[in-house]
N, C-alpha and C positions, 0 to 999 in steps of 0.2 A: 269475881277476884281473885284470882293468882298471887299471892303473897311467897316474891321469889327470894332467895338467899345466897349472897353470892359468899361463896368461898376460895381467894386468889392473890396470893402476896405477892402479884405482881403489882402495885399499886393504881401506877396505868390504865390497865386492863381491867383493874376493880371499878374503880371511877368510872371510868365506861358504858363498863356493863350496869349500875346500878342507875345510871343517867338517860340510860339506855330504856329502861325499866319504867323506871317514874314516868319515864314521856310518853306509857300506855295508857287505854283510858281502861284497857281490862288487867293491867298488871299491878304489883306492890313489888317492891324496894323495901321486905324488914331490915333491910346490912348488907355491907359488903365486909368483910373480916379476914385474915391475912392467914388463921390461925381454925383450926379444928377445936381446942379448948374453947376459941369467943362464937364459934357458930355454935355450939351443942344449948345453949339459955335462949339466943334465938329464935333455933327451930323448935321451942318449946314454947315459944312465945306466938307459934302459929304459922310456921312455913308451911306453902306447900309443896315447894321445888322449889331444890339446891343444886348449883350449877358451884361442882366440886372442881376442882384443882385436885390430881395427881401428887404431885410434888410442893410438899408446906412443909415448914419452920414446925420440928416437933412429932402431934401425932402426922404419920402422910395421909393421901385422898380414900387409901384403902380401909385405913383404921378408921380412919370418920366417915366415911360412909359404913361400917360394919358397926357401928358405936347410933349413929343418926338413927338404921333402923332396926336398931337394934330396941329405942325407947321409941321413934315410933315408927312403927310398920308402914303404917297407911303413906311417910314419906315419899316424894320424886325425887331422885336421886342421880342428874347425869354431868357428869365425867367432860372437864371442858379440859385437853389437855392437849400435848404438842407431841406424848411421850405413846411411839403406837407400838410398843413389843407386847408381842401376843398372850406373853407370860402376865405381862401387868395388866393387859386389858380384860383375862381371863379372872385376874384375883382379884380385879373390883365386880366383875360379872359377878363371883359367889357370894361378894360381900354386899352383893344387893344391889346393884349399880340399875337402875331403868336404864341405863343407852351412853354414846359415846362421841363428844364434841371437837373437832378438832380447834384449835385454837386460828392456827389461819380460815373459820369458816366468818362467811359473811355472820352480816350482826342480824342479819336478817332473819339468817339461815336459825340461829340460836332460841330468838324470838318465838320463833315455829313451833324448833322440841319444843320449847319453854309450855306454852298452847297446846301443843297435842297428846290426845289424853293420854291415858295407860295406857289402859284396855288392856292388860298381860299383856304389850308388845316394850320387844327389847330395840331400840334406836339405835341406829349406825350407822353414824355419817359418811357417807361413800367416801375417802378419802380415808376415814380409818379402815376402813374396809377391805380397801383395797391395799391398803399395808401391811395388812395381816397378810390376807394372800400372795401378795410376791408379785414378779413375774409371771406374768400370764403363761410361759409357755415353761416352766420353772417349781412349781406348785404339784404339781401329778408325777405319780411315781403307779405302776400296778397296780401293788394293794389298793391303792384310793380310787381305780380304772375299777375296780372290784364293786364295788361298795355296796351297788343298788342292786347285785346281785344277790348279795350277804343277807339283804335285809327283806322280811317279806310285804308284802302287798299298805297292808297297815302299816307298815315299819316308815315305808317309801312315804307313805299318807301323813304322818308325823311329822316326818325329817323336814318334808317343804312349809309346815305349818311350822315348827322351830327357825327354820328361815324366813319365815317371816317377822321371824320378835316375835309368839306366840309361846305363853304361859302354858304349863299344865292342862289351870284351870282353863285358857281361852281356851283351846285344846279341846279338851273334854264340851265347853260348850260348841265347841263348834260341829265338832265330830256324832254329837250326840249320845253319848257315853261317860262313864262315869267319871271321876277325878283319881279314884284309883287306879281305873284301868287304861287313864291317861296317861301317871306316874309311872306305871307298869310300862308303859309303849317308851318311852323316854329313855327311862332305864336303858331297857336293852339299843333302844338308839345310839344310847352313849359307849353303851358297853360296846359296839357291834366294833364302832368306830375311831373307838380307844381314845373316849375324849371322855372333857371329864365337866364341863359346862355347855348353855346352850351357843356362849359365843362361839368358842370353839367347834361345838354343830352345822355353826353357819358360815363356818368355814370351813370344813368337811362339805358338806353339804353344795357349797358353789366351787369347791377343786371339783369333785363328784360330777359337776355336770346337773347336778337337779335342780340349782338355784341362777338368774342371768349374773352375769359377771356385773356388767352395770347395773 
């Protein structure tokens, strides 16, 4: 049974999510609250997954994600938002978010994301990724086109795995290398791409033609 906590200040949406989760035989909603402050004690009571809005009264969803991950490293935070500003999503990733879902997502897609095994993967809903990428012909430039040439074969492989949402630990397991080596490859990839997070790497990899656009 997966225990889900909803942190959303739009009461109608929070209520809808709470009812939908409660109706699932394999999910349990441990609460639907509108602030990070109210969420912290509920998370401590045993939430496995948190659906977190970004824009909240008081501490925002990024601060909330960081606080929850600091107190409960194993908790999985999925950002549920209408804000697809790359800087905001990158900050949420750095805070420990495990994925992003649009508030316009179908309820079935949200429930599927809640059920998806963590496995060290970053979940980025297609609409959020499309917004990050911008127009199909407007995000490419000479520097981005040259990305593959600047990376070693191993770094290109690591970049593809980052694009699939894998964490350094998962990459180490996939490539049968040490975690230290995997972290070193990830660090080199991010440095060569001029990015600072896995989410930004997903965008860079797609724009460089190393990942499919769909």
